[in-house]
N, CA, C and O atoms as a Maestro MAE file, in Angstrom:
{
 s_m_m2io_version
 :::
 2.0.0
}

f_m_ct {
 s_m_title
 :::
 protein
 m_atom[328] {
  # First column is atom index #
  i_m_mmod_type
  r_m_x_coord
  r_m_y_coord
  r_m_z_coord
  i_m_residue_number
  s_m_chain_name
  s_m_pdb_residue_name
  s_m_pdb_atom_name
  i_m_atomic_number
  :::
  1 25 2.879 13.555 3.253 1 A "UNK " " N  " 7
  2 3 1.591 13.208 3.644 1 A "UNK " " CA " 6
  3 2 2.391 12.322 4.821 1 A "UNK " " C  " 6
  4 15 3.463 11.741 4.990 1 A "UNK " " O  " 8
  5 25 1.088 12.629 5.547 2 A "UNK " " N  " 7
  6 3 1.324 11.794 7.208 2 A "UNK " " CA " 6
  7 2 0.228 10.608 7.099 2 A "UNK " " C  " 6
  8 15 -0.807 10.520 6.439 2 A "UNK " " O  " 8
  9 25 0.867 9.730 8.010 3 A "UNK " " N  " 7
  10 3 0.164 8.415 8.014 3 A "UNK " " CA " 6
  11 2 -1.192 8.281 8.073 3 A "UNK " " C  " 6
  12 15 -1.745 7.258 7.669 3 A "UNK " " O  " 8
  13 25 -1.725 9.114 8.489 4 A "UNK " " N  " 7
  14 3 -3.334 9.164 8.334 4 A "UNK " " CA " 6
  15 2 -4.050 9.757 6.804 4 A "UNK " " C  " 6
  16 15 -5.239 9.551 6.562 4 A "UNK " " O  " 8
  17 25 -3.400 10.296 6.113 5 A "UNK " " N  " 7
  18 3 -3.414 10.168 4.774 5 A "UNK " " CA " 6
  19 2 -2.995 9.192 3.833 5 A "UNK " " C  " 6
  20 15 -3.460 9.177 2.693 5 A "UNK " " O  " 8
  21 25 -2.233 8.458 4.191 6 A "UNK " " N  " 7
  22 3 -1.839 7.162 3.724 6 A "UNK " " CA " 6
  23 2 -2.690 6.150 3.942 6 A "UNK " " C  " 6
  24 15 -2.857 5.230 3.141 6 A "UNK " " O  " 8
  25 25 -3.273 6.262 5.031 7 A "UNK " " N  " 7
  26 3 -4.232 5.234 5.356 7 A "UNK " " CA " 6
  27 2 -5.623 5.333 4.824 7 A "UNK " " C  " 6
  28 15 -6.396 4.383 4.696 7 A "UNK " " O  " 8
  29 25 -5.913 6.840 4.466 8 A "UNK " " N  " 7
  30 3 -7.232 7.193 3.916 8 A "UNK " " CA " 6
  31 2 -7.061 6.448 2.370 8 A "UNK " " C  " 6
  32 15 -7.989 5.888 1.786 8 A "UNK " " O  " 8
  33 25 -5.681 6.572 1.855 9 A "UNK " " N  " 7
  34 3 -5.667 6.318 0.338 9 A "UNK " " CA " 6
  35 2 -5.926 4.659 0.330 9 A "UNK " " C  " 6
  36 15 -6.278 4.128 -0.724 9 A "UNK " " O  " 8
  37 25 -5.777 4.036 1.285 10 A "UNK " " N  " 7
  38 3 -5.326 2.673 1.765 10 A "UNK " " CA " 6
  39 2 -7.197 2.114 1.441 10 A "UNK " " C  " 6
  40 15 -7.823 1.286 0.780 10 A "UNK " " O  " 8
  41 25 -7.426 3.236 2.429 11 A "UNK " " N  " 7
  42 3 -9.226 2.666 2.581 11 A "UNK " " CA " 6
  43 2 -9.802 2.917 1.320 11 A "UNK " " C  " 6
  44 15 -10.410 2.012 0.748 11 A "UNK " " O  " 8
  45 25 -9.678 4.111 0.782 12 A "UNK " " N  " 7
  46 3 -10.174 4.239 -0.541 12 A "UNK " " CA " 6
  47 2 -10.038 2.796 -1.491 12 A "UNK " " C  " 6
  48 15 -11.001 2.268 -2.048 12 A "UNK " " O  " 8
  49 25 -8.655 2.299 -1.543 13 A "UNK " " N  " 7
  50 3 -8.357 1.041 -2.416 13 A "UNK " " CA " 6
  51 2 -9.652 0.186 -1.932 13 A "UNK " " C  " 6
  52 15 -10.500 -0.179 -2.746 13 A "UNK " " O  " 8
  53 25 -9.726 -0.069 -0.722 14 A "UNK " " N  " 7
  54 3 -10.476 -0.932 -0.340 14 A "UNK " " CA " 6
  55 2 -11.829 -1.139 -0.675 14 A "UNK " " C  " 6
  56 15 -12.400 -2.205 -0.909 14 A "UNK " " O  " 8
  57 25 -12.348 0.209 -0.668 15 A "UNK " " N  " 7
  58 3 -13.832 0.168 -0.715 15 A "UNK " " CA " 6
  59 2 -14.134 0.919 -2.244 15 A "UNK " " C  " 6
  60 15 -15.250 1.369 -2.507 15 A "UNK " " O  " 8
  61 25 -13.082 0.982 -3.123 16 A "UNK " " N  " 7
  62 3 -13.203 0.802 -4.464 16 A "UNK " " CA " 6
  63 2 -13.653 -0.230 -5.417 16 A "UNK " " C  " 6
  64 15 -13.355 -1.384 -5.108 16 A "UNK " " O  " 8
  65 25 -14.338 -0.045 -6.558 17 A "UNK " " N  " 7
  66 3 -15.016 -1.021 -7.293 17 A "UNK " " CA " 6
  67 2 -13.956 -1.377 -8.431 17 A "UNK " " C  " 6
  68 15 -14.060 -2.248 -9.295 17 A "UNK " " O  " 8
  69 25 -13.069 -0.617 -8.246 18 A "UNK " " N  " 7
  70 3 -11.755 -0.938 -9.337 18 A "UNK " " CA " 6
  71 2 -10.599 -1.142 -8.574 18 A "UNK " " C  " 6
  72 15 -9.602 -0.425 -8.662 18 A "UNK " " O  " 8
  73 25 -10.719 -2.166 -7.778 19 A "UNK " " N  " 7
  74 3 -9.277 -2.093 -6.806 19 A "UNK " " CA " 6
  75 2 -8.576 -2.620 -7.656 19 A "UNK " " C  " 6
  76 15 -7.430 -2.359 -7.293 19 A "UNK " " O  " 8
  77 25 -8.511 -3.408 -8.892 20 A "UNK " " N  " 7
  78 3 -7.521 -3.958 -9.614 20 A "UNK " " CA " 6
  79 2 -6.299 -3.006 -10.390 20 A "UNK " " C  " 6
  80 15 -5.244 -3.375 -10.908 20 A "UNK " " O  " 8
  81 25 -6.892 -1.631 -10.248 21 A "UNK " " N  " 7
  82 3 -6.329 -0.433 -10.841 21 A "UNK " " CA " 6
  83 2 -5.344 -0.129 -10.287 21 A "UNK " " C  " 6
  84 15 -4.340 0.236 -10.898 21 A "UNK " " O  " 8
  85 25 -5.426 -0.226 -8.839 22 A "UNK " " N  " 7
  86 3 -4.536 0.295 -7.812 22 A "UNK " " CA " 6
  87 2 -3.584 -0.768 -7.444 22 A "UNK " " C  " 6
  88 15 -3.819 -1.972 -7.346 22 A "UNK " " O  " 8
  89 25 -2.054 0.094 -7.182 23 A "UNK " " N  " 7
  90 3 -1.101 -0.448 -6.997 23 A "UNK " " CA " 6
  91 2 -0.497 -0.161 -5.905 23 A "UNK " " C  " 6
  92 15 -0.168 1.015 -6.063 23 A "UNK " " O  " 8
  93 25 -0.143 -0.497 -4.890 24 A "UNK " " N  " 7
  94 3 0.783 -0.078 -3.623 24 A "UNK " " CA " 6
  95 2 2.544 -0.785 -3.798 24 A "UNK " " C  " 6
  96 15 2.725 -1.977 -4.045 24 A "UNK " " O  " 8
  97 25 3.558 0.104 -3.634 25 A "UNK " " N  " 7
  98 3 4.759 -0.387 -3.796 25 A "UNK " " CA " 6
  99 2 5.088 -0.215 -2.590 25 A "UNK " " C  " 6
  100 15 4.886 0.912 -2.138 25 A "UNK " " O  " 8
  101 25 5.762 -1.372 -1.583 26 A "UNK " " N  " 7
  102 3 6.421 -1.388 -0.072 26 A "UNK " " CA " 6
  103 2 7.655 -1.607 -0.342 26 A "UNK " " C  " 6
  104 15 8.124 -1.969 -1.421 26 A "UNK " " O  " 8
  105 25 8.303 -1.349 0.824 27 A "UNK " " N  " 7
  106 3 9.860 -1.630 1.032 27 A "UNK " " CA " 6
  107 2 9.787 -3.121 1.440 27 A "UNK " " C  " 6
  108 15 9.184 -3.467 2.456 27 A "UNK " " O  " 8
  109 25 10.422 -4.003 0.614 28 A "UNK " " N  " 7
  110 3 10.624 -5.351 1.490 28 A "UNK " " CA " 6
  111 2 11.919 -5.908 1.406 28 A "UNK " " C  " 6
  112 15 12.573 -5.995 0.367 28 A "UNK " " O  " 8
  113 25 12.316 -6.332 2.675 29 A "UNK " " N  " 7
  114 3 13.871 -6.363 2.517 29 A "UNK " " CA " 6
  115 2 14.070 -7.625 2.024 29 A "UNK " " C  " 6
  116 15 15.212 -7.732 1.576 29 A "UNK " " O  " 8
  117 25 13.252 -8.876 1.901 30 A "UNK " " N  " 7
  118 3 13.330 -9.892 1.673 30 A "UNK " " CA " 6
  119 2 13.587 -10.214 -0.075 30 A "UNK " " C  " 6
  120 15 14.207 -11.123 -0.628 30 A "UNK " " O  " 8
  121 25 13.018 -9.345 -0.489 31 A "UNK " " N  " 7
  122 3 12.878 -9.457 -2.382 31 A "UNK " " CA " 6
  123 2 14.263 -8.797 -2.923 31 A "UNK " " C  " 6
  124 15 14.679 -7.725 -2.484 31 A "UNK " " O  " 8
  125 25 14.796 -9.399 -3.720 32 A "UNK " " N  " 7
  126 3 16.000 -8.775 -4.206 32 A "UNK " " CA " 6
  127 2 16.320 -7.325 -4.504 32 A "UNK " " C  " 6
  128 15 17.314 -6.628 -4.301 32 A "UNK " " O  " 8
  129 25 14.925 -7.072 -5.154 33 A "UNK " " N  " 7
  130 3 14.745 -5.799 -5.453 33 A "UNK " " CA " 6
  131 2 14.306 -4.720 -4.124 33 A "UNK " " C  " 6
  132 15 13.954 -3.552 -4.291 33 A "UNK " " O  " 8
  133 25 14.388 -5.218 -3.168 34 A "UNK " " N  " 7
  134 3 13.853 -4.340 -2.152 34 A "UNK " " CA " 6
  135 2 12.431 -3.673 -2.082 34 A "UNK " " C  " 6
  136 15 11.850 -3.194 -1.108 34 A "UNK " " O  " 8
  137 25 12.047 -3.779 -3.363 35 A "UNK " " N  " 7
  138 3 10.433 -3.515 -3.229 35 A "UNK " " CA " 6
  139 2 9.669 -4.788 -3.849 35 A "UNK " " C  " 6
  140 15 10.043 -5.704 -4.582 35 A "UNK " " O  " 8
  141 25 8.221 -4.403 -3.139 36 A "UNK " " N  " 7
  142 3 7.371 -5.393 -3.627 36 A "UNK " " CA " 6
  143 2 5.908 -4.671 -3.794 36 A "UNK " " C  " 6
  144 15 5.297 -3.924 -3.028 36 A "UNK " " O  " 8
  145 25 5.567 -5.206 -5.155 37 A "UNK " " N  " 7
  146 3 4.188 -4.405 -5.696 37 A "UNK " " CA " 6
  147 2 2.864 -5.056 -5.335 37 A "UNK " " C  " 6
  148 15 2.785 -6.208 -5.763 37 A "UNK " " O  " 8
  149 25 1.997 -4.706 -4.785 38 A "UNK " " N  " 7
  150 3 0.544 -5.325 -4.594 38 A "UNK " " CA " 6
  151 2 -0.128 -4.468 -4.937 38 A "UNK " " C  " 6
  152 15 -0.064 -3.239 -4.941 38 A "UNK " " O  " 8
  153 25 -1.172 -5.597 -5.400 39 A "UNK " " N  " 7
  154 3 -2.259 -4.892 -6.136 39 A "UNK " " CA " 6
  155 2 -3.565 -4.641 -5.300 39 A "UNK " " C  " 6
  156 15 -3.807 -5.495 -4.447 39 A "UNK " " O  " 8
  157 25 -4.275 -3.790 -5.398 40 A "UNK " " N  " 7
  158 3 -5.456 -3.308 -4.683 40 A "UNK " " CA " 6
  159 2 -6.070 -4.728 -4.363 40 A "UNK " " C  " 6
  160 15 -6.189 -4.994 -3.167 40 A "UNK " " O  " 8
  161 25 -6.410 -5.523 -5.138 41 A "UNK " " N  " 7
  162 3 -7.260 -6.775 -4.750 41 A "UNK " " CA " 6
  163 2 -6.546 -7.460 -3.689 41 A "UNK " " C  " 6
  164 15 -7.347 -8.049 -2.963 41 A "UNK " " O  " 8
  165 25 -5.039 -7.641 -3.238 42 A "UNK " " N  " 7
  166 3 -4.792 -8.233 -2.278 42 A "UNK " " CA " 6
  167 2 -4.877 -7.631 -1.151 42 A "UNK " " C  " 6
  168 15 -4.454 -8.190 -0.139 42 A "UNK " " O  " 8
  169 25 -5.395 -6.472 -1.105 43 A "UNK " " N  " 7
  170 3 -5.453 -5.910 0.429 43 A "UNK " " CA " 6
  171 2 -6.868 -6.005 0.993 43 A "UNK " " C  " 6
  172 15 -7.812 -5.658 0.283 43 A "UNK " " O  " 8
  173 25 -7.045 -6.411 2.108 44 A "UNK " " N  " 7
  174 3 -8.256 -7.045 3.199 44 A "UNK " " CA " 6
  175 2 -8.750 -5.629 3.867 44 A "UNK " " C  " 6
  176 15 -9.868 -5.199 3.582 44 A "UNK " " O  " 8
  177 25 -8.023 -5.032 4.620 45 A "UNK " " N  " 7
  178 3 -8.071 -3.693 5.402 45 A "UNK " " CA " 6
  179 2 -7.232 -3.013 6.007 45 A "UNK " " C  " 6
  180 15 -6.167 -3.575 5.749 45 A "UNK " " O  " 8
  181 25 -7.049 -2.256 6.576 46 A "UNK " " N  " 7
  182 3 -6.029 -1.064 7.093 46 A "UNK " " CA " 6
  183 2 -6.264 -1.023 8.550 46 A "UNK " " C  " 6
  184 15 -7.171 -0.238 8.826 46 A "UNK " " O  " 8
  185 25 -5.887 -1.449 9.290 47 A "UNK " " N  " 7
  186 3 -5.978 -1.414 10.718 47 A "UNK " " CA " 6
  187 2 -5.617 0.233 11.361 47 A "UNK " " C  " 6
  188 15 -4.638 0.822 10.904 47 A "UNK " " O  " 8
  189 25 -6.353 0.796 12.275 48 A "UNK " " N  " 7
  190 3 -6.005 1.675 12.999 48 A "UNK " " CA " 6
  191 2 -4.775 1.672 13.423 48 A "UNK " " C  " 6
  192 15 -4.323 2.817 13.438 48 A "UNK " " O  " 8
  193 25 -3.984 0.820 13.800 49 A "UNK " " N  " 7
  194 3 -2.770 0.421 14.549 49 A "UNK " " CA " 6
  195 2 -1.426 0.797 13.593 49 A "UNK " " C  " 6
  196 15 -0.253 0.780 13.968 49 A "UNK " " O  " 8
  197 25 -2.011 1.189 12.055 50 A "UNK " " N  " 7
  198 3 -0.959 1.532 10.770 50 A "UNK " " CA " 6
  199 2 -0.749 0.263 9.973 50 A "UNK " " C  " 6
  200 15 -0.092 0.317 8.934 50 A "UNK " " O  " 8
  201 25 -1.387 -1.137 10.495 51 A "UNK " " N  " 7
  202 3 -0.945 -2.277 9.707 51 A "UNK " " CA " 6
  203 2 -1.796 -2.681 8.592 51 A "UNK " " C  " 6
  204 15 -2.994 -2.638 8.873 51 A "UNK " " O  " 8
  205 25 -1.516 -3.064 7.399 52 A "UNK " " N  " 7
  206 3 -2.172 -3.326 6.255 52 A "UNK " " CA " 6
  207 2 -2.378 -4.953 6.253 52 A "UNK " " C  " 6
  208 15 -1.369 -5.639 6.088 52 A "UNK " " O  " 8
  209 25 -3.542 -5.545 6.416 53 A "UNK " " N  " 7
  210 3 -3.602 -6.611 6.154 53 A "UNK " " CA " 6
  211 2 -3.889 -6.996 4.759 53 A "UNK " " C  " 6
  212 15 -4.399 -6.281 3.895 53 A "UNK " " O  " 8
  213 25 -3.490 -8.240 4.649 54 A "UNK " " N  " 7
  214 3 -3.635 -8.750 3.197 54 A "UNK " " CA " 6
  215 2 -4.616 -10.154 3.096 54 A "UNK " " C  " 6
  216 15 -4.932 -10.863 4.052 54 A "UNK " " O  " 8
  217 25 -4.898 -10.295 2.063 55 A "UNK " " N  " 7
  218 3 -6.213 -11.384 1.892 55 A "UNK " " CA " 6
  219 2 -5.605 -12.698 2.386 55 A "UNK " " C  " 6
  220 15 -6.351 -13.620 2.716 55 A "UNK " " O  " 8
  221 25 -4.166 -12.823 2.454 56 A "UNK " " N  " 7
  222 3 -3.199 -13.842 2.360 56 A "UNK " " CA " 6
  223 2 -2.975 -13.869 4.197 56 A "UNK " " C  " 6
  224 15 -2.137 -14.627 4.685 56 A "UNK " " O  " 8
  225 25 -3.536 -13.270 4.770 57 A "UNK " " N  " 7
  226 3 -2.868 -12.869 6.485 57 A "UNK " " CA " 6
  227 2 -1.637 -11.961 6.402 57 A "UNK " " C  " 6
  228 15 -1.323 -11.524 7.509 57 A "UNK " " O  " 8
  229 25 -1.045 -11.657 5.642 58 A "UNK " " N  " 7
  230 3 0.292 -11.053 5.980 58 A "UNK " " CA " 6
  231 2 -0.312 -9.559 6.660 58 A "UNK " " C  " 6
  232 15 -1.489 -9.216 6.770 58 A "UNK " " O  " 8
  233 25 0.843 -8.868 7.037 59 A "UNK " " N  " 7
  234 3 0.472 -7.875 7.825 59 A "UNK " " CA " 6
  235 2 1.897 -7.013 7.498 59 A "UNK " " C  " 6
  236 15 3.059 -7.415 7.563 59 A "UNK " " O  " 8
  237 25 1.258 -5.385 7.039 60 A "UNK " " N  " 7
  238 3 2.505 -4.803 6.508 60 A "UNK " " CA " 6
  239 2 2.706 -3.281 7.187 60 A "UNK " " C  " 6
  240 15 1.942 -2.425 6.740 60 A "UNK " " O  " 8
  241 25 3.505 -2.925 8.059 61 A "UNK " " N  " 7
  242 3 3.500 -1.680 8.558 61 A "UNK " " CA " 6
  243 2 3.027 -0.826 7.454 61 A "UNK " " C  " 6
  244 15 3.258 -1.236 6.316 61 A "UNK " " O  " 8
  245 25 2.401 0.296 7.596 62 A "UNK " " N  " 7
  246 3 2.176 1.320 6.743 62 A "UNK " " CA " 6
  247 2 3.338 2.186 6.514 62 A "UNK " " C  " 6
  248 15 3.355 2.636 5.368 62 A "UNK " " O  " 8
  249 25 4.048 2.453 7.057 63 A "UNK " " N  " 7
  250 3 5.265 3.589 7.127 63 A "UNK " " CA " 6
  251 2 6.374 2.638 6.206 63 A "UNK " " C  " 6
  252 15 7.519 3.090 6.191 63 A "UNK " " O  " 8
  253 25 6.119 1.262 5.377 64 A "UNK " " N  " 7
  254 3 6.856 0.850 4.396 64 A "UNK " " CA " 6
  255 2 6.166 1.245 3.199 64 A "UNK " " C  " 6
  256 15 6.666 0.830 2.153 64 A "UNK " " O  " 8
  257 25 5.282 1.851 3.125 65 A "UNK " " N  " 7
  258 3 4.559 2.058 1.784 65 A "UNK " " CA " 6
  259 2 5.370 3.280 1.223 65 A "UNK " " C  " 6
  260 15 5.276 4.391 1.745 65 A "UNK " " O  " 8
  261 25 6.244 3.004 0.039 66 A "UNK " " N  " 7
  262 3 6.681 4.175 -0.453 66 A "UNK " " CA " 6
  263 2 6.046 4.922 -1.903 66 A "UNK " " C  " 6
  264 15 6.255 6.057 -2.330 66 A "UNK " " O  " 8
  265 25 5.295 3.947 -2.400 67 A "UNK " " N  " 7
  266 3 4.473 4.731 -3.476 67 A "UNK " " CA " 6
  267 2 3.024 4.053 -3.717 67 A "UNK " " C  " 6
  268 15 3.059 2.836 -3.540 67 A "UNK " " O  " 8
  269 25 2.028 4.458 -4.004 68 A "UNK " " N  " 7
  270 3 0.462 4.167 -3.928 68 A "UNK " " CA " 6
  271 2 0.214 4.838 -5.667 68 A "UNK " " C  " 6
  272 15 0.415 6.014 -5.968 68 A "UNK " " O  " 8
  273 25 -0.157 3.985 -6.424 69 A "UNK " " N  " 7
  274 3 -0.552 4.312 -7.721 69 A "UNK " " CA " 6
  275 2 -2.047 3.902 -8.360 69 A "UNK " " C  " 6
  276 15 -2.514 2.792 -8.105 69 A "UNK " " O  " 8
  277 25 -2.690 4.748 -9.108 70 A "UNK " " N  " 7
  278 3 -4.014 4.290 -9.608 70 A "UNK " " CA " 6
  279 2 -3.869 4.252 -11.176 70 A "UNK " " C  " 6
  280 15 -3.797 5.357 -11.714 70 A "UNK " " O  " 8
  281 25 -3.817 3.184 -11.954 71 A "UNK " " N  " 7
  282 3 -3.854 3.207 -13.213 71 A "UNK " " CA " 6
  283 2 -2.113 3.633 -13.408 71 A "UNK " " C  " 6
  284 15 -1.099 3.011 -13.092 71 A "UNK " " O  " 8
  285 25 -2.305 4.932 -14.051 72 A "UNK " " N  " 7
  286 3 -0.940 5.648 -14.715 72 A "UNK " " CA " 6
  287 2 -0.254 6.645 -13.754 72 A "UNK " " C  " 6
  288 15 0.919 7.012 -13.686 72 A "UNK " " O  " 8
  289 25 -1.408 6.986 -12.995 73 A "UNK " " N  " 7
  290 3 -1.512 8.170 -11.967 73 A "UNK " " CA " 6
  291 2 -0.712 7.891 -10.351 73 A "UNK " " C  " 6
  292 15 -1.152 7.070 -9.546 73 A "UNK " " O  " 8
  293 25 0.228 8.545 -10.161 74 A "UNK " " N  " 7
  294 3 1.146 8.509 -8.762 74 A "UNK " " CA " 6
  295 2 0.054 9.390 -7.862 74 A "UNK " " C  " 6
  296 15 -0.208 10.575 -8.070 74 A "UNK " " O  " 8
  297 25 -0.625 8.418 -6.643 75 A "UNK " " N  " 7
  298 3 -1.191 9.470 -5.850 75 A "UNK " " CA " 6
  299 2 -0.466 9.788 -4.863 75 A "UNK " " C  " 6
  300 15 -0.864 10.813 -4.310 75 A "UNK " " O  " 8
  301 25 0.747 9.169 -4.261 76 A "UNK " " N  " 7
  302 3 1.504 9.342 -3.151 76 A "UNK " " CA " 6
  303 2 2.942 8.681 -3.744 76 A "UNK " " C  " 6
  304 15 3.060 7.847 -4.641 76 A "UNK " " O  " 8
  305 25 3.875 9.260 -3.034 77 A "UNK " " N  " 7
  306 3 5.191 8.832 -3.681 77 A "UNK " " CA " 6
  307 2 6.497 9.360 -2.263 77 A "UNK " " C  " 6
  308 15 6.168 10.374 -1.647 77 A "UNK " " O  " 8
  309 25 7.396 8.911 -1.976 78 A "UNK " " N  " 7
  310 3 8.371 9.168 -0.711 78 A "UNK " " CA " 6
  311 2 9.414 8.671 -1.303 78 A "UNK " " C  " 6
  312 15 9.418 7.931 -2.286 78 A "UNK " " O  " 8
  313 25 10.659 9.232 -0.477 79 A "UNK " " N  " 7
  314 3 11.965 8.759 -0.763 79 A "UNK " " CA " 6
  315 2 12.212 6.978 -0.457 79 A "UNK " " C  " 6
  316 15 11.927 6.671 0.701 79 A "UNK " " O  " 8
  317 25 12.533 6.204 -1.044 80 A "UNK " " N  " 7
  318 3 12.525 5.311 -1.065 80 A "UNK " " CA " 6
  319 2 13.692 4.345 -0.178 80 A "UNK " " C  " 6
  320 15 13.742 3.117 -0.111 80 A "UNK " " O  " 8
  321 25 14.773 5.566 0.590 81 A "UNK " " N  " 7
  322 3 15.214 4.959 1.669 81 A "UNK " " CA " 6
  323 2 14.666 5.030 2.991 81 A "UNK " " C  " 6
  324 15 14.377 6.084 3.557 81 A "UNK " " O  " 8
  325 25 14.537 3.928 3.447 82 A "UNK " " N  " 7
  326 3 13.935 3.691 4.750 82 A "UNK " " CA " 6
  327 2 14.746 2.825 5.484 82 A "UNK " " C  " 6
  328 15 14.419 2.491 6.623 82 A "UNK " " O  " 8
  :::
 }
 m_bond[327] {
  # First column is bond index #
  i_m_from
  i_m_to
  i_m_order
  :::
  1 1 2 1
  2 2 3 1
  3 3 4 2
  4 3 5 1
  5 5 6 1
  6 6 7 1
  7 7 8 2
  8 7 9 1
  9 9 10 1
  10 10 11 1
  11 11 12 2
  12 11 13 1
  13 13 14 1
  14 14 15 1
  15 15 16 2
  16 15 17 1
  17 17 18 1
  18 18 19 1
  19 19 20 2
  20 19 21 1
  21 21 22 1
  22 22 23 1
  23 23 24 2
  24 23 25 1
  25 25 26 1
  26 26 27 1
  27 27 28 2
  28 27 29 1
  29 29 30 1
  30 30 31 1
  31 31 32 2
  32 31 33 1
  33 33 34 1
  34 34 35 1
  35 35 36 2
  36 35 37 1
  37 37 38 1
  38 38 39 1
  39 39 40 2
  40 39 41 1
  41 41 42 1
  42 42 43 1
  43 43 44 2
  44 43 45 1
  45 45 46 1
  46 46 47 1
  47 47 48 2
  48 47 49 1
  49 49 50 1
  50 50 51 1
  51 51 52 2
  52 51 53 1
  53 53 54 1
  54 54 55 1
  55 55 56 2
  56 55 57 1
  57 57 58 1
  58 58 59 1
  59 59 60 2
  60 59 61 1
  61 61 62 1
  62 62 63 1
  63 63 64 2
  64 63 65 1
  65 65 66 1
  66 66 67 1
  67 67 68 2
  68 67 69 1
  69 69 70 1
  70 70 71 1
  71 71 72 2
  72 71 73 1
  73 73 74 1
  74 74 75 1
  75 75 76 2
  76 75 77 1
  77 77 78 1
  78 78 79 1
  79 79 80 2
  80 79 81 1
  81 81 82 1
  82 82 83 1
  83 83 84 2
  84 83 85 1
  85 85 86 1
  86 86 87 1
  87 87 88 2
  88 87 89 1
  89 89 90 1
  90 90 91 1
  91 91 92 2
  92 91 93 1
  93 93 94 1
  94 94 95 1
  95 95 96 2
  96 95 97 1
  97 97 98 1
  98 98 99 1
  99 99 100 2
  100 99 101 1
  101 101 102 1
  102 102 103 1
  103 103 104 2
  104 103 105 1
  105 105 106 1
  106 106 107 1
  107 107 108 2
  108 107 109 1
  109 109 110 1
  110 110 111 1
  111 111 112 2
  112 111 113 1
  113 113 114 1
  114 114 115 1
  115 115 116 2
  116 115 117 1
  117 117 118 1
  118 118 119 1
  119 119 120 2
  120 119 121 1
  121 121 122 1
  122 122 123 1
  123 123 124 2
  124 123 125 1
  125 125 126 1
  126 126 127 1
  127 127 128 2
  128 127 129 1
  129 129 130 1
  130 130 131 1
  131 131 132 2
  132 131 133 1
  133 133 134 1
  134 134 135 1
  135 135 136 2
  136 135 137 1
  137 137 138 1
  138 138 139 1
  139 139 140 2
  140 139 141 1
  141 141 142 1
  142 142 143 1
  143 143 144 2
  144 143 145 1
  145 145 146 1
  146 146 147 1
  147 147 148 2
  148 147 149 1
  149 149 150 1
  150 150 151 1
  151 151 152 2
  152 151 153 1
  153 153 154 1
  154 154 155 1
  155 155 156 2
  156 155 157 1
  157 157 158 1
  158 158 159 1
  159 159 160 2
  160 159 161 1
  161 161 162 1
  162 162 163 1
  163 163 164 2
  164 163 165 1
  165 165 166 1
  166 166 167 1
  167 167 168 2
  168 167 169 1
  169 169 170 1
  170 170 171 1
  171 171 172 2
  172 171 173 1
  173 173 174 1
  174 174 175 1
  175 175 176 2
  176 175 177 1
  177 177 178 1
  178 178 179 1
  179 179 180 2
  180 179 181 1
  181 181 182 1
  182 182 183 1
  183 183 184 2
  184 183 185 1
  185 185 186 1
  186 186 187 1
  187 187 188 2
  188 187 189 1
  189 189 190 1
  190 190 191 1
  191 191 192 2
  192 191 193 1
  193 193 194 1
  194 194 195 1
  195 195 196 2
  196 195 197 1
  197 197 198 1
  198 198 199 1
  199 199 200 2
  200 199 201 1
  201 201 202 1
  202 202 203 1
  203 203 204 2
  204 203 205 1
  205 205 206 1
  206 206 207 1
  207 207 208 2
  208 207 209 1
  209 209 210 1
  210 210 211 1
  211 211 212 2
  212 211 213 1
  213 213 214 1
  214 214 215 1
  215 215 216 2
  216 215 217 1
  217 217 218 1
  218 218 219 1
  219 219 220 2
  220 219 221 1
  221 221 222 1
  222 222 223 1
  223 223 224 2
  224 223 225 1
  225 225 226 1
  226 226 227 1
  227 227 228 2
  228 227 229 1
  229 229 230 1
  230 230 231 1
  231 231 232 2
  232 231 233 1
  233 233 234 1
  234 234 235 1
  235 235 236 2
  236 235 237 1
  237 237 238 1
  238 238 239 1
  239 239 240 2
  240 239 241 1
  241 241 242 1
  242 242 243 1
  243 243 244 2
  244 243 245 1
  245 245 246 1
  246 246 247 1
  247 247 248 2
  248 247 249 1
  249 249 250 1
  250 250 251 1
  251 251 252 2
  252 251 253 1
  253 253 254 1
  254 254 255 1
  255 255 256 2
  256 255 257 1
  257 257 258 1
  258 258 259 1
  259 259 260 2
  260 259 261 1
  261 261 262 1
  262 262 263 1
  263 263 264 2
  264 263 265 1
  265 265 266 1
  266 266 267 1
  267 267 268 2
  268 267 269 1
  269 269 270 1
  270 270 271 1
  271 271 272 2
  272 271 273 1
  273 273 274 1
  274 274 275 1
  275 275 276 2
  276 275 277 1
  277 277 278 1
  278 278 279 1
  279 279 280 2
  280 279 281 1
  281 281 282 1
  282 282 283 1
  283 283 284 2
  284 283 285 1
  285 285 286 1
  286 286 287 1
  287 287 288 2
  288 287 289 1
  289 289 290 1
  290 290 291 1
  291 291 292 2
  292 291 293 1
  293 293 294 1
  294 294 295 1
  295 295 296 2
  296 295 297 1
  297 297 298 1
  298 298 299 1
  299 299 300 2
  300 299 301 1
  301 301 302 1
  302 302 303 1
  303 303 304 2
  304 303 305 1
  305 305 306 1
  306 306 307 1
  307 307 308 2
  308 307 309 1
  309 309 310 1
  310 310 311 1
  311 311 312 2
  312 311 313 1
  313 313 314 1
  314 314 315 1
  315 315 316 2
  316 315 317 1
  317 317 318 1
  318 318 319 1
  319 319 320 2
  320 319 321 1
  321 321 322 1
  322 322 323 1
  323 323 324 2
  324 323 325 1
  325 325 326 1
  326 326 327 1
  327 327 328 2
  :::
 }
}
């Protein structure tokens, strides 16, 4: 899946009426587990330059996304070694 396809999935989350059922897992080198789970409710927008903007003002590069889930279904996954 290319960056544009991940961008489209994030946009789908933003415009969904069921945001709380989406989860994005990212690589986070500050977390002990090296992963961070972000609820769809936390995402404000995705910029054309590949940054995901969170409600709290945080910015996450799209290349850090390792998995996108909707309820129990995995919509996107990639190797976790970045």
